[in-house]
HTML snippet that shows the backbone in 3Dmol.js (N, CA, C, O; Angstrom):
<script src="https://3Dmol.org/build/3Dmol-min.js"></script>
<div id="view" style="width:600px;height:400px;position:relative"></div>
<script>
const pdb = `
ATOM      1  N   MET A   1      -9.440   2.564  15.001  1.00  0.00           N
ATOM      2  CA  MET A   1      -8.786   3.616  14.314  1.00  0.00           C
ATOM      3  C   MET A   1      -7.336   3.543  14.495  1.00  0.00           C
ATOM      4  O   MET A   1      -6.785   3.202  15.541  1.00  0.00           O
ATOM      5  N   TRP A   2      -6.719   3.905  13.345  1.00  0.00           N
ATOM      6  CA  TRP A   2      -5.140   3.769  13.378  1.00  0.00           C
ATOM      7  C   TRP A   2      -4.582   5.212  13.346  1.00  0.00           C
ATOM      8  O   TRP A   2      -5.281   6.185  13.064  1.00  0.00           O
ATOM      9  N   ASP A   3      -3.375   5.269  13.632  1.00  0.00           N
ATOM     10  CA  ASP A   3      -2.552   6.571  13.753  1.00  0.00           C
ATOM     11  C   ASP A   3      -1.574   6.433  12.686  1.00  0.00           C
ATOM     12  O   ASP A   3      -0.917   5.402  12.537  1.00  0.00           O
ATOM     13  N   PRO A   4      -1.451   7.643  11.805  1.00  0.00           N
ATOM     14  CA  PRO A   4      -0.506   7.640  10.789  1.00  0.00           C
ATOM     15  C   PRO A   4       1.027   7.483  11.387  1.00  0.00           C
ATOM     16  O   PRO A   4       1.977   7.051  10.733  1.00  0.00           O
ATOM     17  N   GLY A   5       1.071   7.872  12.611  1.00  0.00           N
ATOM     18  CA  GLY A   5       2.432   7.633  13.273  1.00  0.00           C
ATOM     19  C   GLY A   5       2.851   6.286  13.254  1.00  0.00           C
ATOM     20  O   GLY A   5       4.052   6.019  13.307  1.00  0.00           O
ATOM     21  N   GLU A   6       1.902   5.323  13.178  1.00  0.00           N
ATOM     22  CA  GLU A   6       2.361   3.837  13.078  1.00  0.00           C
ATOM     23  C   GLU A   6       2.970   3.412  11.874  1.00  0.00           C
ATOM     24  O   GLU A   6       3.582   2.344  11.853  1.00  0.00           O
ATOM     25  N   LEU A   7       2.857   4.234  10.716  1.00  0.00           N
ATOM     26  CA  LEU A   7       3.534   3.790   9.575  1.00  0.00           C
ATOM     27  C   LEU A   7       5.066   3.939   9.498  1.00  0.00           C
ATOM     28  O   LEU A   7       5.665   4.882  10.016  1.00  0.00           O
ATOM     29  N   ARG A   8       5.582   3.066   8.899  1.00  0.00           N
ATOM     30  CA  ARG A   8       7.104   3.039   8.870  1.00  0.00           C
ATOM     31  C   ARG A   8       7.493   2.524   7.458  1.00  0.00           C
ATOM     32  O   ARG A   8       6.861   1.668   6.839  1.00  0.00           O
ATOM     33  N   GLU A   9       8.607   3.151   7.032  1.00  0.00           N
ATOM     34  CA  GLU A   9       9.075   2.642   5.648  1.00  0.00           C
ATOM     35  C   GLU A   9       9.565   1.181   5.726  1.00  0.00           C
ATOM     36  O   GLU A   9      10.180   0.805   6.724  1.00  0.00           O
ATOM     37  N   GLY A  10       9.331   0.428   4.793  1.00  0.00           N
ATOM     38  CA  GLY A  10       9.602  -1.017   4.826  1.00  0.00           C
ATOM     39  C   GLY A  10       8.431  -1.981   5.155  1.00  0.00           C
ATOM     40  O   GLY A  10       8.518  -3.181   4.893  1.00  0.00           O
ATOM     41  N   MET A  11       7.356  -1.445   5.722  1.00  0.00           N
ATOM     42  CA  MET A  11       6.193  -2.269   5.979  1.00  0.00           C
ATOM     43  C   MET A  11       5.514  -2.764   4.796  1.00  0.00           C
ATOM     44  O   MET A  11       5.400  -2.096   3.768  1.00  0.00           O
ATOM     45  N   ALA A  12       5.034  -4.014   4.956  1.00  0.00           N
ATOM     46  CA  ALA A  12       4.245  -4.650   3.807  1.00  0.00           C
ATOM     47  C   ALA A  12       2.924  -4.110   3.859  1.00  0.00           C
ATOM     48  O   ALA A  12       2.355  -3.811   4.909  1.00  0.00           O
ATOM     49  N   VAL A  13       2.360  -3.966   2.517  1.00  0.00           N
ATOM     50  CA  VAL A  13       0.885  -3.363   2.356  1.00  0.00           C
ATOM     51  C   VAL A  13       0.208  -4.523   1.851  1.00  0.00           C
ATOM     52  O   VAL A  13       0.746  -5.216   0.988  1.00  0.00           O
ATOM     53  N   ARG A  14      -1.027  -4.818   2.357  1.00  0.00           N
ATOM     54  CA  ARG A  14      -1.846  -5.954   1.949  1.00  0.00           C
ATOM     55  C   ARG A  14      -3.199  -5.597   1.588  1.00  0.00           C
ATOM     56  O   ARG A  14      -3.614  -4.547   2.079  1.00  0.00           O
ATOM     57  N   ASP A  15      -3.962  -6.239   0.845  1.00  0.00           N
ATOM     58  CA  ASP A  15      -5.394  -5.925   0.615  1.00  0.00           C
ATOM     59  C   ASP A  15      -6.163  -6.659   1.731  1.00  0.00           C
ATOM     60  O   ASP A  15      -5.615  -7.385   2.560  1.00  0.00           O
ATOM     61  N   GLU A  16      -7.528  -6.395   1.674  1.00  0.00           N
ATOM     62  CA  GLU A  16      -8.387  -7.085   2.664  1.00  0.00           C
ATOM     63  C   GLU A  16      -8.405  -8.518   2.799  1.00  0.00           C
ATOM     64  O   GLU A  16      -8.966  -9.021   3.773  1.00  0.00           O
ATOM     65  N   HIS A  17      -7.743  -9.361   1.755  1.00  0.00           N
ATOM     66  CA  HIS A  17      -7.618 -10.665   1.703  1.00  0.00           C
ATOM     67  C   HIS A  17      -6.244 -11.194   2.276  1.00  0.00           C
ATOM     68  O   HIS A  17      -5.988 -12.385   2.453  1.00  0.00           O
ATOM     69  N   GLY A  18      -5.494 -10.255   2.511  1.00  0.00           N
ATOM     70  CA  GLY A  18      -4.138 -10.599   3.038  1.00  0.00           C
ATOM     71  C   GLY A  18      -3.067 -10.700   1.892  1.00  0.00           C
ATOM     72  O   GLY A  18      -1.909 -11.005   2.177  1.00  0.00           O
ATOM     73  N   ARG A  19      -3.436 -10.456   0.642  1.00  0.00           N
ATOM     74  CA  ARG A  19      -2.482 -10.543  -0.446  1.00  0.00           C
ATOM     75  C   ARG A  19      -1.628  -9.386  -0.471  1.00  0.00           C
ATOM     76  O   ARG A  19      -2.136  -8.274  -0.323  1.00  0.00           O
ATOM     77  N   ARG A  20      -0.243  -9.534  -0.660  1.00  0.00           N
ATOM     78  CA  ARG A  20       0.647  -8.537  -0.674  1.00  0.00           C
ATOM     79  C   ARG A  20       0.553  -7.613  -1.887  1.00  0.00           C
ATOM     80  O   ARG A  20       0.423  -8.071  -3.022  1.00  0.00           O
ATOM     81  N   LEU A  21       0.620  -6.323  -1.633  1.00  0.00           N
ATOM     82  CA  LEU A  21       0.500  -5.346  -2.709  1.00  0.00           C
ATOM     83  C   LEU A  21       1.769  -4.712  -2.980  1.00  0.00           C
ATOM     84  O   LEU A  21       2.091  -4.327  -4.104  1.00  0.00           O
ATOM     85  N   GLY A  22       2.540  -4.597  -1.878  1.00  0.00           N
ATOM     86  CA  GLY A  22       3.863  -4.072  -2.006  1.00  0.00           C
ATOM     87  C   GLY A  22       4.410  -3.577  -0.632  1.00  0.00           C
ATOM     88  O   GLY A  22       4.000  -4.081   0.414  1.00  0.00           O
ATOM     89  N   THR A  23       5.335  -2.590  -0.647  1.00  0.00           N
ATOM     90  CA  THR A  23       6.020  -2.021   0.441  1.00  0.00           C
ATOM     91  C   THR A  23       5.909  -0.650   0.546  1.00  0.00           C
ATOM     92  O   THR A  23       5.958  -0.015  -0.508  1.00  0.00           O
ATOM     93  N   VAL A  24       5.751   0.032   1.735  1.00  0.00           N
ATOM     94  CA  VAL A  24       5.948   1.360   2.023  1.00  0.00           C
ATOM     95  C   VAL A  24       7.345   1.882   1.862  1.00  0.00           C
ATOM     96  O   VAL A  24       8.240   1.426   2.575  1.00  0.00           O
ATOM     97  N   VAL A  25       7.572   2.755   1.021  1.00  0.00           N
ATOM     98  CA  VAL A  25       8.918   3.320   0.680  1.00  0.00           C
ATOM     99  C   VAL A  25       9.032   4.812   1.199  1.00  0.00           C
ATOM    100  O   VAL A  25      10.114   5.232   1.609  1.00  0.00           O
ATOM    101  N   HIS A  26       7.930   5.582   1.176  1.00  0.00           N
ATOM    102  CA  HIS A  26       7.998   6.989   1.661  1.00  0.00           C
ATOM    103  C   HIS A  26       6.652   7.388   2.105  1.00  0.00           C
ATOM    104  O   HIS A  26       5.604   7.061   1.549  1.00  0.00           O
ATOM    105  N   ILE A  27       6.788   8.220   3.295  1.00  0.00           N
ATOM    106  CA  ILE A  27       5.528   8.620   3.859  1.00  0.00           C
ATOM    107  C   ILE A  27       5.455  10.071   3.902  1.00  0.00           C
ATOM    108  O   ILE A  27       6.342  10.779   4.379  1.00  0.00           O
ATOM    109  N   GLY A  28       4.210  10.556   3.311  1.00  0.00           N
ATOM    110  CA  GLY A  28       3.989  11.955   3.341  1.00  0.00           C
ATOM    111  C   GLY A  28       3.030  12.463   4.387  1.00  0.00           C
ATOM    112  O   GLY A  28       2.718  11.769   5.354  1.00  0.00           O
ATOM    113  N   ASP A  29       2.577  13.652   4.188  1.00  0.00           N
ATOM    114  CA  ASP A  29       1.479  14.216   5.151  1.00  0.00           C
ATOM    115  C   ASP A  29       0.111  13.432   5.184  1.00  0.00           C
ATOM    116  O   ASP A  29      -0.534  13.163   6.197  1.00  0.00           O
ATOM    117  N   THR A  30      -0.224  13.100   3.809  1.00  0.00           N
ATOM    118  CA  THR A  30      -1.615  12.592   3.607  1.00  0.00           C
ATOM    119  C   THR A  30      -1.652  11.283   2.868  1.00  0.00           C
ATOM    120  O   THR A  30      -2.754  10.830   2.559  1.00  0.00           O
ATOM    121  N   HIS A  31      -0.553  10.629   2.553  1.00  0.00           N
ATOM    122  CA  HIS A  31      -0.408   9.559   1.752  1.00  0.00           C
ATOM    123  C   HIS A  31       0.922   8.869   1.958  1.00  0.00           C
ATOM    124  O   HIS A  31       1.778   9.469   2.608  1.00  0.00           O
ATOM    125  N   PHE A  32       1.189   7.633   1.456  1.00  0.00           N
ATOM    126  CA  PHE A  32       2.438   7.061   1.489  1.00  0.00           C
ATOM    127  C   PHE A  32       2.615   6.475   0.067  1.00  0.00           C
ATOM    128  O   PHE A  32       1.636   6.339  -0.666  1.00  0.00           O
ATOM    129  N   GLU A  33       3.836   6.135  -0.314  1.00  0.00           N
ATOM    130  CA  GLU A  33       4.251   5.665  -1.535  1.00  0.00           C
ATOM    131  C   GLU A  33       4.394   4.150  -1.438  1.00  0.00           C
ATOM    132  O   GLU A  33       5.194   3.650  -0.646  1.00  0.00           O
ATOM    133  N   LEU A  34       3.655   3.449  -2.204  1.00  0.00           N
ATOM    134  CA  LEU A  34       3.707   1.901  -2.174  1.00  0.00           C
ATOM    135  C   LEU A  34       4.686   1.603  -3.363  1.00  0.00           C
ATOM    136  O   LEU A  34       4.637   2.291  -4.382  1.00  0.00           O
ATOM    137  N   GLU A  35       5.568   0.580  -3.224  1.00  0.00           N
ATOM    138  CA  GLU A  35       6.473   0.288  -4.381  1.00  0.00           C
ATOM    139  C   GLU A  35       6.296  -1.279  -4.499  1.00  0.00           C
ATOM    140  O   GLU A  35       6.128  -2.004  -3.518  1.00  0.00           O
ATOM    141  N   GLN A  36       6.349  -1.699  -5.732  1.00  0.00           N
ATOM    142  CA  GLN A  36       6.148  -3.176  -5.944  1.00  0.00           C
ATOM    143  C   GLN A  36       7.480  -3.622  -6.767  1.00  0.00           C
ATOM    144  O   GLN A  36       8.064  -2.895  -7.571  1.00  0.00           O
ATOM    145  N   GLY A  37       7.825  -4.851  -6.446  1.00  0.00           N
ATOM    146  CA  GLY A  37       8.705  -5.580  -7.267  1.00  0.00           C
ATOM    147  C   GLY A  37      10.139  -5.303  -6.686  1.00  0.00           C
ATOM    148  O   GLY A  37      10.435  -4.327  -5.996  1.00  0.00           O
ATOM    149  N   TRP A  38      11.005  -6.342  -7.084  1.00  0.00           N
ATOM    150  CA  TRP A  38      12.474  -6.081  -6.945  1.00  0.00           C
ATOM    151  C   TRP A  38      13.230  -6.472  -8.093  1.00  0.00           C
ATOM    152  O   TRP A  38      13.022  -7.631  -8.451  1.00  0.00           O
ATOM    153  N   PRO A  39      14.055  -5.813  -8.768  1.00  0.00           N
ATOM    154  CA  PRO A  39      14.136  -4.373  -8.482  1.00  0.00           C
ATOM    155  C   PRO A  39      12.743  -3.590  -8.627  1.00  0.00           C
ATOM    156  O   PRO A  39      11.844  -3.996  -9.363  1.00  0.00           O
ATOM    157  N   PRO A  40      12.656  -2.414  -7.844  1.00  0.00           N
ATOM    158  CA  PRO A  40      11.360  -1.750  -7.961  1.00  0.00           C
ATOM    159  C   PRO A  40      10.834  -1.578  -9.483  1.00  0.00           C
ATOM    160  O   PRO A  40      11.621  -1.221 -10.359  1.00  0.00           O
ATOM    161  N   SER A  41       9.536  -1.832  -9.752  1.00  0.00           N
ATOM    162  CA  SER A  41       9.064  -1.804 -11.130  1.00  0.00           C
ATOM    163  C   SER A  41       7.884  -0.897 -11.216  1.00  0.00           C
ATOM    164  O   SER A  41       7.635  -0.266 -12.244  1.00  0.00           O
ATOM    165  N   ARG A  42       7.139  -0.830 -10.108  1.00  0.00           N
ATOM    166  CA  ARG A  42       5.918   0.079 -10.018  1.00  0.00           C
ATOM    167  C   ARG A  42       5.787   0.710  -8.682  1.00  0.00           C
ATOM    168  O   ARG A  42       6.188   0.203  -7.635  1.00  0.00           O
ATOM    169  N   ASP A  43       5.204   1.834  -8.798  1.00  0.00           N
ATOM    170  CA  ASP A  43       4.887   2.583  -7.444  1.00  0.00           C
ATOM    171  C   ASP A  43       3.619   3.325  -7.477  1.00  0.00           C
ATOM    172  O   ASP A  43       3.314   3.899  -8.522  1.00  0.00           O
ATOM    173  N   PHE A  44       2.838   3.380  -6.444  1.00  0.00           N
ATOM    174  CA  PHE A  44       1.672   4.018  -6.305  1.00  0.00           C
ATOM    175  C   PHE A  44       1.577   4.850  -5.154  1.00  0.00           C
ATOM    176  O   PHE A  44       2.257   4.584  -4.163  1.00  0.00           O
ATOM    177  N   MET A  45       0.677   5.996  -5.181  1.00  0.00           N
ATOM    178  CA  MET A  45       0.585   7.033  -4.055  1.00  0.00           C
ATOM    179  C   MET A  45      -0.795   6.470  -3.428  1.00  0.00           C
ATOM    180  O   MET A  45      -1.803   6.364  -4.127  1.00  0.00           O
ATOM    181  N   VAL A  46      -0.770   6.125  -2.098  1.00  0.00           N
ATOM    182  CA  VAL A  46      -1.912   5.622  -1.413  1.00  0.00           C
ATOM    183  C   VAL A  46      -2.339   6.584  -0.406  1.00  0.00           C
ATOM    184  O   VAL A  46      -1.559   6.959   0.470  1.00  0.00           O
ATOM    185  N   SER A  47      -3.616   7.028  -0.493  1.00  0.00           N
ATOM    186  CA  SER A  47      -4.057   8.209   0.373  1.00  0.00           C
ATOM    187  C   SER A  47      -4.270   7.341   1.905  1.00  0.00           C
ATOM    188  O   SER A  47      -4.583   6.151   1.939  1.00  0.00           O
ATOM    189  N   PHE A  48      -4.059   8.104   3.010  1.00  0.00           N
ATOM    190  CA  PHE A  48      -4.200   7.511   4.299  1.00  0.00           C
ATOM    191  C   PHE A  48      -5.600   6.985   4.522  1.00  0.00           C
ATOM    192  O   PHE A  48      -5.780   6.050   5.302  1.00  0.00           O
ATOM    193  N   HIS A  49      -6.630   7.572   3.844  1.00  0.00           N
ATOM    194  CA  HIS A  49      -8.007   7.197   4.114  1.00  0.00           C
ATOM    195  C   HIS A  49      -8.353   5.733   3.573  1.00  0.00           C
ATOM    196  O   HIS A  49      -9.341   5.096   3.937  1.00  0.00           O
ATOM    197  N   LEU A  50      -7.461   5.320   2.712  1.00  0.00           N
ATOM    198  CA  LEU A  50      -7.739   3.892   2.214  1.00  0.00           C
ATOM    199  C   LEU A  50      -7.101   2.955   3.260  1.00  0.00           C
ATOM    200  O   LEU A  50      -7.260   1.759   3.016  1.00  0.00           O
ATOM    201  N   VAL A  51      -6.432   3.251   4.341  1.00  0.00           N
ATOM    202  CA  VAL A  51      -5.889   2.353   5.180  1.00  0.00           C
ATOM    203  C   VAL A  51      -6.949   1.980   6.165  1.00  0.00           C
ATOM    204  O   VAL A  51      -7.538   2.864   6.786  1.00  0.00           O
ATOM    205  N   ALA A  52      -7.214   0.742   6.334  1.00  0.00           N
ATOM    206  CA  ALA A  52      -8.144   0.131   7.366  1.00  0.00           C
ATOM    207  C   ALA A  52      -7.514  -0.069   8.700  1.00  0.00           C
ATOM    208  O   ALA A  52      -8.172   0.182   9.710  1.00  0.00           O
ATOM    209  N   ARG A  53      -6.220  -0.528   8.787  1.00  0.00           N
ATOM    210  CA  ARG A  53      -5.588  -0.789   9.982  1.00  0.00           C
ATOM    211  C   ARG A  53      -3.981  -1.042   9.769  1.00  0.00           C
ATOM    212  O   ARG A  53      -3.508  -1.378   8.683  1.00  0.00           O
ATOM    213  N   VAL A  54      -3.363  -0.873  10.727  1.00  0.00           N
ATOM    214  CA  VAL A  54      -1.892  -1.250  10.864  1.00  0.00           C
ATOM    215  C   VAL A  54      -1.719  -2.350  11.872  1.00  0.00           C
ATOM    216  O   VAL A  54      -1.871  -2.102  13.068  1.00  0.00           O
ATOM    217  N   ASP A  55      -1.422  -3.503  11.465  1.00  0.00           N
ATOM    218  CA  ASP A  55      -1.432  -4.653  12.550  1.00  0.00           C
ATOM    219  C   ASP A  55      -0.184  -5.579  12.360  1.00  0.00           C
ATOM    220  O   ASP A  55       0.052  -6.082  11.262  1.00  0.00           O
ATOM    221  N   HIS A  56       0.576  -5.782  13.405  1.00  0.00           N
ATOM    222  CA  HIS A  56       1.770  -6.554  13.445  1.00  0.00           C
ATOM    223  C   HIS A  56       2.774  -6.067  12.366  1.00  0.00           C
ATOM    224  O   HIS A  56       3.329  -6.918  11.671  1.00  0.00           O
ATOM    225  N   GLY A  57       3.017  -4.858  12.200  1.00  0.00           N
ATOM    226  CA  GLY A  57       3.969  -4.318  11.371  1.00  0.00           C
ATOM    227  C   GLY A  57       3.493  -4.315   9.820  1.00  0.00           C
ATOM    228  O   GLY A  57       4.313  -4.191   8.911  1.00  0.00           O
ATOM    229  N   GLU A  58       2.256  -4.445   9.617  1.00  0.00           N
ATOM    230  CA  GLU A  58       1.786  -4.417   8.293  1.00  0.00           C
ATOM    231  C   GLU A  58       0.611  -3.555   8.014  1.00  0.00           C
ATOM    232  O   GLU A  58      -0.194  -3.354   8.923  1.00  0.00           O
ATOM    233  N   VAL A  59       0.413  -2.954   6.678  1.00  0.00           N
ATOM    234  CA  VAL A  59      -0.632  -2.102   6.552  1.00  0.00           C
ATOM    235  C   VAL A  59      -1.634  -2.908   5.740  1.00  0.00           C
ATOM    236  O   VAL A  59      -1.292  -3.666   4.832  1.00  0.00           O
ATOM    237  N   PHE A  60      -3.117  -2.662   6.186  1.00  0.00           N
ATOM    238  CA  PHE A  60      -4.003  -3.328   5.488  1.00  0.00           C
ATOM    239  C   PHE A  60      -5.020  -2.238   4.923  1.00  0.00           C
ATOM    240  O   PHE A  60      -5.449  -1.333   5.638  1.00  0.00           O
ATOM    241  N   LEU A  61      -5.363  -2.392   3.617  1.00  0.00           N
ATOM    242  CA  LEU A  61      -6.292  -1.269   3.099  1.00  0.00           C
ATOM    243  C   LEU A  61      -7.744  -1.770   3.323  1.00  0.00           C
ATOM    244  O   LEU A  61      -7.994  -2.958   3.530  1.00  0.00           O
ATOM    245  N   HIS A  62      -8.663  -0.821   3.272  1.00  0.00           N
ATOM    246  CA  HIS A  62     -10.108  -1.113   3.388  1.00  0.00           C
ATOM    247  C   HIS A  62     -10.552  -2.119   2.351  1.00  0.00           C
ATOM    248  O   HIS A  62     -10.216  -2.092   1.167  1.00  0.00           O
ATOM    249  N   PRO A  63     -11.340  -3.007   2.920  1.00  0.00           N
ATOM    250  CA  PRO A  63     -12.123  -3.764   1.909  1.00  0.00           C
ATOM    251  C   PRO A  63     -12.897  -3.007   0.835  1.00  0.00           C
ATOM    252  O   PRO A  63     -13.659  -2.104   1.178  1.00  0.00           O
ATOM    253  N   GLY A  64     -12.735  -3.336  -0.472  1.00  0.00           N
ATOM    254  CA  GLY A  64     -13.448  -2.610  -1.494  1.00  0.00           C
ATOM    255  C   GLY A  64     -13.079  -1.121  -1.612  1.00  0.00           C
ATOM    256  O   GLY A  64     -13.886  -0.259  -1.959  1.00  0.00           O
ATOM    257  N   HIS A  65     -11.737  -0.882  -1.282  1.00  0.00           N
ATOM    258  CA  HIS A  65     -11.015   0.293  -1.394  1.00  0.00           C
ATOM    259  C   HIS A  65     -11.252   1.088  -2.750  1.00  0.00           C
ATOM    260  O   HIS A  65     -11.242   2.317  -2.814  1.00  0.00           O
ATOM    261  N   GLY A  66     -11.440   0.332  -3.702  1.00  0.00           N
ATOM    262  CA  GLY A  66     -11.715   0.941  -5.010  1.00  0.00           C
ATOM    263  C   GLY A  66     -10.501   1.259  -5.833  1.00  0.00           C
ATOM    264  O   GLY A  66     -10.586   1.820  -6.925  1.00  0.00           O
ATOM    265  N   ALA A  67      -9.391   0.896  -5.297  1.00  0.00           N
ATOM    266  CA  ALA A  67      -8.058   1.214  -5.841  1.00  0.00           C
ATOM    267  C   ALA A  67      -7.725   0.118  -6.792  1.00  0.00           C
ATOM    268  O   ALA A  67      -8.088  -1.049  -6.640  1.00  0.00           O
ATOM    269  N   SER A  68      -6.973   0.593  -7.839  1.00  0.00           N
ATOM    270  CA  SER A  68      -6.600  -0.389  -8.747  1.00  0.00           C
ATOM    271  C   SER A  68      -5.099  -0.836  -8.630  1.00  0.00           C
ATOM    272  O   SER A  68      -4.328  -0.775  -9.587  1.00  0.00           O
ATOM    273  N   VAL A  69      -4.766  -1.263  -7.461  1.00  0.00           N
ATOM    274  CA  VAL A  69      -3.432  -1.878  -7.168  1.00  0.00           C
ATOM    275  C   VAL A  69      -3.524  -3.175  -7.246  1.00  0.00           C
ATOM    276  O   VAL A  69      -4.287  -3.811  -6.520  1.00  0.00           O
ATOM    277  N   PRO A  70      -2.635  -3.803  -8.277  1.00  0.00           N
ATOM    278  CA  PRO A  70      -2.670  -5.277  -8.421  1.00  0.00           C
ATOM    279  C   PRO A  70      -1.710  -5.775  -7.273  1.00  0.00           C
ATOM    280  O   PRO A  70      -0.961  -5.006  -6.671  1.00  0.00           O
ATOM    281  N   THR A  71      -1.796  -7.096  -7.026  1.00  0.00           N
ATOM    282  CA  THR A  71      -0.900  -7.733  -6.016  1.00  0.00           C
ATOM    283  C   THR A  71       0.466  -7.635  -6.747  1.00  0.00           C
ATOM    284  O   THR A  71       0.494  -7.298  -7.931  1.00  0.00           O
ATOM    285  N   GLU A  72       1.550  -7.913  -6.089  1.00  0.00           N
ATOM    286  CA  GLU A  72       2.830  -7.874  -6.627  1.00  0.00           C
ATOM    287  C   GLU A  72       3.024  -8.966  -7.768  1.00  0.00           C
ATOM    288  O   GLU A  72       3.901  -8.805  -8.617  1.00  0.00           O
ATOM    289  N   ASP A  73       2.205 -10.061  -7.775  1.00  0.00           N
ATOM    290  CA  ASP A  73       2.426 -11.054  -8.759  1.00  0.00           C
ATOM    291  C   ASP A  73       1.674 -10.737  -9.960  1.00  0.00           C
ATOM    292  O   ASP A  73       2.026 -11.281 -11.007  1.00  0.00           O
ATOM    293  N   GLU A  74       0.518  -9.795  -9.962  1.00  0.00           N
ATOM    294  CA  GLU A  74      -0.084  -9.495 -11.177  1.00  0.00           C
ATOM    295  C   GLU A  74       0.467  -8.472 -12.062  1.00  0.00           C
ATOM    296  O   GLU A  74       1.178  -7.572 -11.615  1.00  0.00           O
ATOM    297  N   GLU A  75       0.165  -8.574 -13.318  1.00  0.00           N
ATOM    298  CA  GLU A  75       0.746  -7.541 -14.320  1.00  0.00           C
ATOM    299  C   GLU A  75      -0.124  -6.386 -14.452  1.00  0.00           C
ATOM    300  O   GLU A  75      -1.336  -6.517 -14.283  1.00  0.00           O
ATOM    301  N   LEU A  76       0.411  -5.236 -14.748  1.00  0.00           N
ATOM    302  CA  LEU A  76      -0.243  -3.931 -14.714  1.00  0.00           C
ATOM    303  C   LEU A  76       0.307  -3.344 -16.028  1.00  0.00           C
ATOM    304  O   LEU A  76       1.489  -3.394 -16.369  1.00  0.00           O
ATOM    305  N   ASP A  77      -0.769  -2.743 -16.767  1.00  0.00           N
ATOM    306  CA  ASP A  77      -0.338  -2.149 -18.177  1.00  0.00           C
ATOM    307  C   ASP A  77       0.397  -0.780 -17.919  1.00  0.00           C
ATOM    308  O   ASP A  77       1.388  -0.430 -18.560  1.00  0.00           O
ATOM    309  N   SER A  78      -0.163  -0.072 -16.958  1.00  0.00           N
ATOM    310  CA  SER A  78       0.606   1.289 -16.624  1.00  0.00           C
ATOM    311  C   SER A  78       0.485   1.665 -15.125  1.00  0.00           C
ATOM    312  O   SER A  78      -0.308   1.146 -14.339  1.00  0.00           O
ATOM    313  N   GLY A  79       1.372   2.629 -14.841  1.00  0.00           N
ATOM    314  CA  GLY A  79       1.439   3.127 -13.426  1.00  0.00           C
ATOM    315  C   GLY A  79       0.154   3.700 -12.992  1.00  0.00           C
ATOM    316  O   GLY A  79      -0.698   4.040 -13.813  1.00  0.00           O
ATOM    317  N   ALA A  80      -0.008   3.815 -11.698  1.00  0.00           N
ATOM    318  CA  ALA A  80      -1.329   4.521 -11.251  1.00  0.00           C
ATOM    319  C   ALA A  80      -1.178   5.046  -9.935  1.00  0.00           C
ATOM    320  O   ALA A  80      -0.234   4.735  -9.208  1.00  0.00           O
ATOM    321  N   SER A  81      -2.147   5.887  -9.590  1.00  0.00           N
ATOM    322  CA  SER A  81      -2.122   6.631  -8.235  1.00  0.00           C
ATOM    323  C   SER A  81      -3.596   6.154  -7.762  1.00  0.00           C
ATOM    324  O   SER A  81      -4.569   6.027  -8.505  1.00  0.00           O
ATOM    325  N   ILE A  82      -3.555   5.931  -6.448  1.00  0.00           N
ATOM    326  CA  ILE A  82      -4.863   5.593  -5.821  1.00  0.00           C
ATOM    327  C   ILE A  82      -5.124   6.497  -4.685  1.00  0.00           C
ATOM    328  O   ILE A  82      -6.160   6.382  -4.029  1.00  0.00           O
TER     329      ILE A  82
END
`;
const viewer = $3Dmol.createViewer("view");
viewer.addModel(pdb, "pdb");
viewer.setStyle({}, {cartoon: {color: "spectrum"}});
viewer.zoomTo();
viewer.render();
</script>
């Protein structure tokens, strides 16, 4: 079990395979904002219940989280919220 107090702005966010999805840029009460690219080109709202663990300063999402967040290298047609 992870604690939302472990989240920090600037942390890398990864999928279950370790692929980078983006960076935590803002932390709310029930979610965090994930930003992709530099300069920032996409952002997503990620609910805390999608987080599997926080490990070595990185956030990992649950396997099969069902969210449509591409890796930072993939193209996306429109912004999304997960």
